[in-house]
C-alpha positions as CSV (number, residue, x, y, z in Angstrom):
1,X,4.6,2.3,-12.3
2,X,5.7,-0.8,-10.7
3,X,9.2,-2.2,-8.9
4,X,12.4,-3.0,-11.0
5,X,14.1,-4.4,-8.2
6,X,13.4,-7.2,-5.7
7,X,13.2,-6.3,-2.5
8,X,15.9,-8.0,-0.2
9,X,13.7,-9.8,2.7
10,X,16.0,-11.8,4.6
11,X,18.4,-8.7,4.9
12,X,15.3,-6.7,5.9
13,X,14.0,-8.9,7.9
14,X,17.1,-10.0,10.2
15,X,17.9,-5.8,10.1
16,X,13.7,-5.6,11.5
17,X,14.2,-8.3,14.5
18,X,17.7,-6.7,15.6
19,X,16.0,-3.7,16.1
20,X,14.7,-3.8,20.2
21,X,13.0,-0.1,19.9
22,X,10.8,-0.8,17.1
23,X,9.9,-4.6,18.7
24,X,8.9,-2.7,21.9
25,X,7.2,0.2,19.2
26,X,5.0,-2.6,17.9
27,X,4.4,-4.7,20.9
28,X,2.4,-1.9,22.6
29,X,0.7,-0.8,19.6
30,X,-0.5,-3.9,18.3
31,X,-1.6,-5.0,22.3
32,X,-3.9,-2.2,22.1
33,X,-5.2,-2.0,18.8
34,X,-5.8,-5.9,19.0
35,X,-7.2,-5.6,22.8
36,X,-9.9,-2.6,21.5
37,X,-10.9,-4.8,18.4
38,X,-11.9,-7.8,20.8
39,X,-13.7,-5.3,23.1
40,X,-15.9,-4.0,20.4
41,X,-16.8,-7.1,18.9
42,X,-16.9,-9.3,22.0
43,X,-20.1,-10.8,21.1
44,X,-19.0,-14.0,18.9
45,X,-22.3,-14.3,16.9
46,X,-23.4,-10.4,16.0
47,X,-19.3,-10.2,15.0
48,X,-19.9,-13.4,12.4
49,X,-23.2,-12.0,11.3
50,X,-22.0,-8.8,10.2
51,X,-18.9,-10.2,9.1
52,X,-21.1,-12.4,6.9
53,X,-23.2,-9.4,5.2
54,X,-19.6,-7.5,4.7
55,X,-18.2,-10.7,2.7
56,X,-21.4,-10.7,0.9
57,X,-21.7,-7.1,-0.2
58,X,-18.1,-7.8,-1.3
59,X,-19.1,-10.4,-3.0
60,X,-21.8,-9.2,-4.8
61,X,-19.8,-5.5,-6.0
62,X,-16.9,-7.7,-7.7
63,X,-19.3,-10.1,-9.5
64,X,-20.9,-6.6,-10.7
65,X,-17.7,-4.8,-10.8
66,X,-17.4,-3.6,-14.6
67,X,-21.3,-2.6,-14.3
68,X,-20.8,-1.0,-11.3
69,X,-18.1,1.3,-12.8
70,X,-19.7,2.5,-15.7
71,X,-22.6,3.1,-13.5
72,X,-20.5,4.8,-10.9
73,X,-18.8,7.2,-13.9
74,X,-22.5,7.6,-15.1
75,X,-23.7,9.1,-11.5
76,X,-20.2,11.2,-10.9
77,X,-20.5,12.6,-14.4
78,X,-24.1,13.6,-13.2
79,X,-23.3,15.2,-10.4
80,X,-20.6,17.3,-12.1
81,X,-17.7,14.6,-10.9
82,X,-15.3,14.2,-13.6
83,X,-14.3,10.6,-14.3
84,X,-10.5,9.7,-15.3
85,X,-9.2,6.2,-16.1
86,X,-5.8,4.9,-15.4
87,X,-4.5,1.3,-16.6
88,X,-1.0,2.0,-14.6
89,X,0.1,3.8,-11.4
90,X,2.3,5.9,-14.3
91,X,-1.0,7.3,-16.1
92,X,-2.8,8.0,-13.0
93,X,0.0,9.9,-11.8
94,X,0.1,11.9,-15.2
95,X,-3.4,12.7,-14.7
96,X,-3.1,13.7,-11.5
97,X,-0.2,15.8,-12.6
98,X,-2.0,17.5,-15.8
99,X,-4.6,18.1,-14.1
100,X,-2.4,20.1,-10.8
101,X,-0.2,22.1,-13.2
102,X,-3.5,23.3,-15.4
103,X,-4.4,25.2,-12.5
104,X,-0.9,26.7,-11.8
105,X,-0.7,25.0,-8.9
106,X,2.6,24.3,-6.6
107,X,0.9,23.6,-3.7
108,X,-1.0,20.3,-3.0
109,X,-2.4,18.9,0.6
110,X,-3.0,15.6,1.0
111,X,-5.2,13.3,3.3
112,X,-3.8,9.7,3.8
113,X,-4.4,7.3,0.4
114,X,-2.5,4.1,0.2
115,X,-3.0,4.2,-3.5
116,X,-1.3,7.8,-4.1
117,X,1.6,6.2,-2.3
118,X,1.3,3.0,-4.8
119,X,1.1,5.9,-7.4
120,X,4.9,7.2,-6.0
121,X,2.4,10.4,-6.2
122,X,4.5,12.7,-4.0
123,X,7.9,11.6,-5.9
124,X,6.7,12.6,-9.3
125,X,5.1,15.9,-7.9
126,X,8.1,17.0,-6.4
127,X,10.4,15.8,-9.7
128,X,8.3,18.8,-11.3
129,X,8.6,21.7,-8.2
130,X,4.9,20.6,-6.7
131,X,5.0,20.2,-3.1
132,X,2.7,18.0,-1.9
133,X,2.2,18.0,2.0
134,X,0.8,14.8,4.1
135,X,-2.1,16.3,6.4
136,X,-2.8,12.8,8.3
137,X,-0.9,13.0,11.2
138,X,0.8,9.7,11.3
139,X,1.6,10.8,7.2
140,X,3.1,14.0,8.5
141,X,5.2,12.5,10.5
142,X,6.7,9.8,8.2
143,X,6.9,12.7,5.8
144,X,9.2,14.9,8.1
145,X,11.6,11.7,8.4
146,X,11.5,10.4,4.6
147,X,9.6,7.4,5.3
148,X,7.0,5.4,3.4
149,X,4.0,4.5,5.8
150,X,4.7,1.2,8.0
151,X,0.7,-0.2,8.3
152,X,-2.4,0.4,6.3
153,X,-4.2,2.2,9.1
154,X,-1.4,3.8,11.4
155,X,1.6,5.3,9.3
156,X,3.6,5.8,11.9
157,X,3.2,3.0,14.3
158,X,7.2,2.4,14.4
159,X,7.5,5.3,16.1
160,X,7.3,6.3,19.5
161,X,6.3,9.6,21.5
162,X,10.3,9.9,22.3
163,X,11.2,9.5,18.6
164,X,8.2,11.5,16.9
165,X,9.3,14.4,20.0
166,X,13.0,14.7,18.0
167,X,11.9,14.3,15.2
168,X,9.5,17.5,15.8
169,X,12.6,19.1,17.2
170,X,14.9,18.8,14.6
171,X,12.7,18.7,11.4
172,X,10.2,21.8,12.1
173,X,12.0,25.3,12.3
174,X,12.1,27.2,15.8
175,X,10.0,24.6,17.8
176,X,11.0,23.3,21.3
177,X,12.1,19.8,22.5
178,X,8.5,18.2,24.4
179,X,7.0,14.7,24.6
180,X,4.0,16.1,25.9
181,X,1.4,14.5,23.2
182,X,-1.0,17.7,23.3
183,X,1.8,19.9,22.9
184,X,3.3,17.3,19.6
185,X,-0.1,17.7,18.4
186,X,-0.8,21.6,18.5
187,X,3.0,21.7,17.0
188,X,1.6,19.8,14.1
189,X,-1.9,21.2,13.7
190,X,-0.2,25.0,13.6
191,X,2.0,24.1,10.6
192,X,-0.5,22.2,8.9
193,X,-3.6,24.8,9.6
194,X,-1.2,27.3,7.5
195,X,-1.1,24.5,4.9
196,X,-4.5,24.1,4.7
197,X,-5.0,27.7,3.9
198,X,-2.6,27.6,1.3
199,X,-3.2,24.7,-0.3
200,X,-4.2,25.3,-3.7
201,X,-5.3,21.6,-4.7
202,X,-6.4,18.7,-2.4
203,X,-6.0,15.0,-3.3
204,X,-7.7,12.3,-1.3
205,X,-8.3,8.6,-1.0
206,X,-11.6,6.5,-1.1
207,X,-12.7,4.5,1.3
208,X,-16.3,3.5,-0.8
209,X,-17.4,4.5,-3.9
210,X,-21.3,4.2,-4.6
211,X,-22.7,3.4,-7.8
212,X,-26.0,4.3,-7.1
213,X,-25.7,7.7,-6.7
214,X,-22.3,8.6,-7.4
215,X,-21.2,9.5,-3.6
216,X,-17.6,9.1,-2.8
217,X,-17.2,8.0,1.2
218,X,-14.4,9.0,3.1
219,X,-13.5,7.7,6.5
220,X,-11.4,9.6,9.0
221,X,-10.5,10.5,12.7
222,X,-8.4,14.3,12.5
223,X,-11.0,16.4,10.1
224,X,-7.6,16.6,7.9
225,X,-9.3,15.0,4.9
226,X,-12.5,17.1,5.2
227,X,-10.0,20.3,5.0
228,X,-8.2,18.1,1.9
229,X,-11.4,18.2,0.6
230,X,-13.3,21.2,1.2
231,X,-10.8,24.1,1.6
232,X,-8.9,24.0,-1.7
233,X,-10.3,24.9,-5.0
234,X,-10.0,21.5,-6.5
235,X,-10.3,18.2,-5.5
236,X,-8.9,15.1,-6.7
237,X,-9.8,11.7,-5.6
238,X,-7.6,8.8,-6.6
239,X,-8.9,5.0,-5.8
240,X,-8.9,1.7,-6.8
241,X,-10.9,0.7,-8.7
242,X,-12.3,-2.6,-6.7
243,X,-13.6,0.3,-3.5
244,X,-17.2,0.3,-5.6
245,X,-20.3,-0.6,-3.8
246,X,-23.3,-1.6,-5.2
247,X,-25.7,0.9,-3.0
248,X,-25.8,3.3,-0.5
249,X,-27.5,0.7,2.3
250,X,-24.3,-1.0,1.8
251,X,-21.9,1.5,3.3
252,X,-23.3,1.3,6.9
253,X,-22.3,-2.5,7.6
254,X,-18.7,-2.0,5.6
255,X,-18.4,1.2,7.6
256,X,-19.0,-0.6,11.4
257,X,-16.4,-3.5,10.3
258,X,-14.1,-0.8,9.0
259,X,-13.9,1.3,11.9
260,X,-14.4,-1.4,14.4
261,X,-11.2,-3.5,12.9
262,X,-9.3,-1.2,12.4
263,X,-9.0,0.9,16.1
264,X,-12.1,-0.4,17.9
265,X,-14.3,2.5,17.5
266,X,-17.9,2.2,17.4
267,X,-17.9,5.4,14.5
268,X,-14.8,7.4,13.7
269,X,-14.9,11.4,14.1
270,X,-15.4,12.1,10.7
271,X,-17.4,10.6,7.8
272,X,-17.4,12.4,4.4
273,X,-19.6,11.8,1.5
274,X,-19.0,13.8,-1.4
275,X,-21.3,13.5,-4.3
276,X,-20.5,17.0,-6.0
277,X,-18.2,20.1,-6.6
278,X,-19.5,23.1,-4.8
279,X,-23.0,24.0,-6.2
280,X,-24.5,27.3,-6.7
281,X,-25.4,29.5,-3.5
282,X,-23.0,27.1,-1.5
283,X,-20.3,29.2,0.6
284,X,-18.0,26.3,0.4
285,X,-16.5,23.2,-1.0
286,X,-14.7,22.7,-4.1
287,X,-15.3,24.3,-7.4
288,X,-13.8,21.0,-9.2
289,X,-13.9,17.6,-7.9
290,X,-11.6,15.2,-9.9
291,X,-12.3,11.0,-9.5
292,X,-9.2,9.0,-10.6
293,X,-10.0,5.1,-11.0
294,X,-6.6,2.9,-10.7
295,X,-6.5,-0.6,-12.3
296,X,-2.8,-1.0,-12.1
297,X,-3.6,-5.0,-12.3
298,X,-6.7,-5.1,-10.7
299,X,-8.4,-6.3,-13.8
300,X,-6.6,-9.1,-13.7
301,X,-7.0,-10.1,-10.3
302,X,-10.7,-10.1,-10.7
303,X,-10.5,-12.7,-13.6
304,X,-9.5,-15.4,-11.5
305,X,-12.5,-16.6,-8.9
306,X,-10.0,-17.3,-6.1
307,X,-7.6,-13.9,-6.4
308,X,-10.8,-11.8,-6.5
309,X,-11.0,-12.5,-3.3
310,X,-7.9,-10.6,-2.3
311,X,-10.3,-7.1,-4.0
312,X,-12.8,-7.8,-1.1
313,X,-10.3,-5.8,1.6
314,X,-11.6,-2.8,3.0
315,X,-8.3,-1.7,4.0
316,X,-8.7,-2.1,7.9
317,X,-5.7,-3.1,9.1
318,X,-6.6,-6.2,11.3
319,X,-4.8,-9.0,9.8
320,X,-1.1,-6.7,10.0
321,X,-2.3,-6.3,14.0
322,X,-2.8,-10.2,14.4
323,X,-0.1,-11.8,12.1
324,X,2.6,-13.0,14.3
325,X,5.3,-11.8,11.1
326,X,4.2,-8.1,10.9
327,X,4.3,-7.9,14.3
328,X,7.7,-8.4,14.9
329,X,9.0,-6.7,11.8
330,X,6.8,-4.0,11.5
331,X,5.5,-2.7,7.2
332,X,9.4,-1.8,6.4
333,X,10.6,-4.8,6.0
334,X,8.3,-5.9,3.7
335,X,9.8,-3.1,1.2
336,X,6.5,-2.2,-0.7
337,X,3.1,-0.4,-0.2
338,X,1.4,-3.2,1.2
339,X,2.8,-5.1,4.2
340,X,1.6,-7.5,6.1
341,X,-1.0,-10.5,5.1
342,X,-2.8,-8.8,2.5
343,X,0.0,-6.8,1.1
344,X,1.7,-10.6,1.2
345,X,-1.2,-11.6,-1.4
346,X,-1.7,-8.4,-3.0
347,X,1.5,-6.7,-3.9
348,X,3.2,-10.2,-6.0
349,X,-0.2,-10.1,-8.4
350,X,0.5,-6.3,-8.7
351,X,4.3,-6.4,-8.9
352,X,4.4,-9.6,-10.2
353,X,6.1,-13.0,-8.5
354,X,9.7,-12.6,-9.9
355,X,9.9,-9.1,-7.7
356,X,7.4,-9.8,-4.9
357,X,6.9,-13.3,-4.6
358,X,8.9,-13.9,-1.5
359,X,6.3,-11.7,0.4
360,X,3.7,-15.1,0.2
361,X,6.4,-17.0,2.2
362,X,6.4,-13.8,4.8
363,X,3.8,-16.1,6.8
364,X,3.2,-19.1,9.3
365,X,-0.1,-20.1,7.3
366,X,-1.6,-20.1,11.1
367,X,-4.7,-18.5,10.1
368,X,-5.0,-15.4,12.6
369,X,-5.6,-13.3,9.7
370,X,-8.3,-14.9,8.1
371,X,-9.8,-15.5,11.7
372,X,-10.4,-11.3,11.9
373,X,-10.9,-10.4,8.4
374,X,-14.2,-8.7,8.6
375,X,-14.2,-9.6,5.2
376,X,-13.9,-13.0,5.2
377,X,-10.4,-13.2,2.7
378,X,-9.0,-16.8,2.4
379,X,-5.7,-15.5,2.7
380,X,-3.7,-18.4,3.7
381,X,-5.4,-20.0,0.3
382,X,-4.4,-17.3,-1.8
383,X,-0.7,-17.6,0.0
384,X,-0.9,-20.9,-0.8
385,X,-1.6,-20.5,-4.7
386,X,0.8,-17.8,-4.7
387,X,3.5,-20.5,-3.6
388,X,2.4,-22.9,-6.4
389,X,2.7,-20.4,-8.7
390,X,6.0,-19.3,-8.0
391,X,7.2,-22.9,-9.2
392,X,4.7,-23.4,-12.3
393,X,6.2,-22.3,-15.9
394,X,2.7,-23.4,-17.5
395,X,1.4,-20.1,-19.3
396,X,-2.6,-19.8,-18.8
397,X,-5.2,-17.3,-18.7
398,X,-5.2,-16.7,-15.4
399,X,-1.5,-17.4,-14.5
400,X,0.0,-14.8,-11.8
401,X,2.9,-12.4,-13.2
402,X,6.2,-13.5,-13.0
403,X,4.8,-17.2,-12.3
404,X,7.7,-20.0,-12.4
405,X,10.7,-17.3,-11.2
406,X,11.4,-20.5,-8.6
407,X,11.5,-23.2,-11.0
408,X,14.6,-24.8,-11.4
409,X,15.5,-28.1,-13.2
410,X,17.5,-29.8,-9.7
411,X,14.1,-29.5,-7.7
412,X,12.0,-30.7,-10.5
413,X,14.1,-33.6,-10.7
414,X,14.1,-34.3,-7.3
415,X,10.3,-34.1,-6.5
416,X,9.7,-36.3,-9.8
417,X,12.0,-38.9,-8.4
418,X,10.6,-38.6,-4.7
419,X,7.0,-39.6,-7.1
420,X,8.3,-42.3,-8.8
421,X,10.2,-43.5,-5.4
422,X,6.9,-43.3,-3.3
423,X,4.7,-45.4,-6.5
424,X,6.7,-48.4,-6.7
425,X,7.4,-50.4,-3.2
426,X,10.5,-51.6,-4.3
427,X,11.8,-48.0,-5.4
428,X,10.3,-46.9,-1.8
429,X,12.2,-49.5,0.0
430,X,15.5,-49.1,-1.8
431,X,15.2,-45.4,-0.9
432,X,14.5,-46.0,2.5
433,X,17.9,-48.4,3.1
434,X,20.1,-46.0,1.0
435,X,18.8,-43.1,3.5
436,X,19.7,-45.2,6.1
437,X,22.9,-45.8,5.1
438,X,24.0,-42.4,3.9
439,X,21.4,-39.9,6.3
440,X,24.0,-38.9,8.0
441,X,26.5,-37.5,5.3
442,X,23.5,-34.7,4.7
443,X,25.2,-32.5,6.4
444,X,28.1,-32.5,3.7
445,X,25.2,-31.3,1.8
446,X,24.6,-28.0,3.0
447,X,27.9,-26.4,1.0
448,X,25.8,-27.2,-2.1
449,X,23.5,-24.1,-3.1
450,X,20.2,-25.3,-3.4
451,X,20.3,-27.3,0.5
452,X,22.2,-24.6,1.8
453,X,18.9,-22.2,1.0
454,X,16.2,-25.1,2.5
455,X,18.5,-25.3,5.2
456,X,18.6,-21.6,6.4
457,X,15.5,-22.1,7.8
458,X,14.8,-25.7,8.3
459,X,16.9,-28.5,10.7
460,X,17.9,-31.3,8.4
461,X,16.1,-34.8,8.8
462,X,17.9,-37.4,10.8
463,X,16.8,-41.0,9.1
464,X,16.6,-44.3,11.2
465,X,18.5,-46.7,10.7
466,X,15.5,-49.4,10.5
467,X,12.2,-48.2,8.5
468,X,8.9,-48.9,10.1
469,X,8.5,-51.5,7.7
470,X,11.8,-53.5,8.5
471,X,10.9,-53.3,12.6
472,X,7.8,-54.6,12.0
473,X,9.0,-57.2,10.0
474,X,11.9,-58.0,12.5
475,X,8.9,-58.0,15.5
476,X,6.9,-60.6,14.2
477,X,3.9,-58.2,13.2
478,X,2.1,-59.4,9.8
479,X,1.9,-56.9,7.1
480,X,-1.6,-56.5,6.4
């Protein structure tokens, strides 16, 4: 279910930058998350060692991904988990819808899942008269306000306590206004507990899937994930196919990196390992467990040796927390499911450069994201690749979807002229003289669309009346 419209990034960015409350909310949250992470990984040598191990695990998993996916399907099937394959988000949503309708269910409870956001699953279910309730507190808050997540880990990071208090008072019947955090939590808990009892199908994501044992791992802090995966009689797991790891022993180092990078925790409150539906004699757990594996462009990304590094991501959100662009804009300004640095390299590959290519320019290339990434994704290098692909119209097996959308004749001729003038000394000298005489007239070119667009975020260059070669010659400095 790819997007059909191009997001208006300039308007989104201006709107976000003009919202002082949003800036304050983000600043407070980012400072806290950054401090927690730095405190936990205070030993650089230990972090470097752990990071190298995490990178090696993810690299190995991606090299073997086709075989590991087959092994995962085989082991899950042996364990009683039913596996479904979806090439597109539309197919994945239809699989989930069919499973829910097969059980005549009308009430679905959901744990946090970015893949379900990618599928627009809530919207699909609501169109068919099925209630889909988010049970993660942050997701529940933004669902009440009809918003999408602003952050991979902290969906409601853009809201403060006062805003949430007003939201609960307005949206939840018979709810008194309060800004006391404990009371706000109690209000949400009361609503959600009733939904847990009534839920007929549970939907969740998965942080890792272990091919060796057919185990689905779910990391969480609130216990809602455990309720979604055990209370309803049917549990559906939606997962991107890149989340597979080879062995069970691969999980602990990745979990350590994930929790530390995301929230600065040594370990999360809950770590769920789902290997089968309820067995004979067991008193709880779902009677059916379904795993929906989503491709949605990931196979094409995997085929490219450089771009496949994108798929190493463990969705910790550390790159967002340290990005000077994201921390000033928040996730909604990006306009797509995955914001921040990871979104800027993943989304254009999934949606197509012609739709989301502007995201690759939403970066200062400062490298802060690479510095903190727990699995060493070369984000800035991939951003450069995507920017280059935006101008490259040549088709190739690994060309990014929508490539060449920025290519235009005027710019192409300009760069060819620049290359020619710098390849011939006489042309370069003539060029310098022309710019010295006419450079002051460049300001008039800002009315031309191409120059106008370029100069919106840049200062037009000022050309000296004499080139360095001329100045050196006048001073009698010999030309070597």
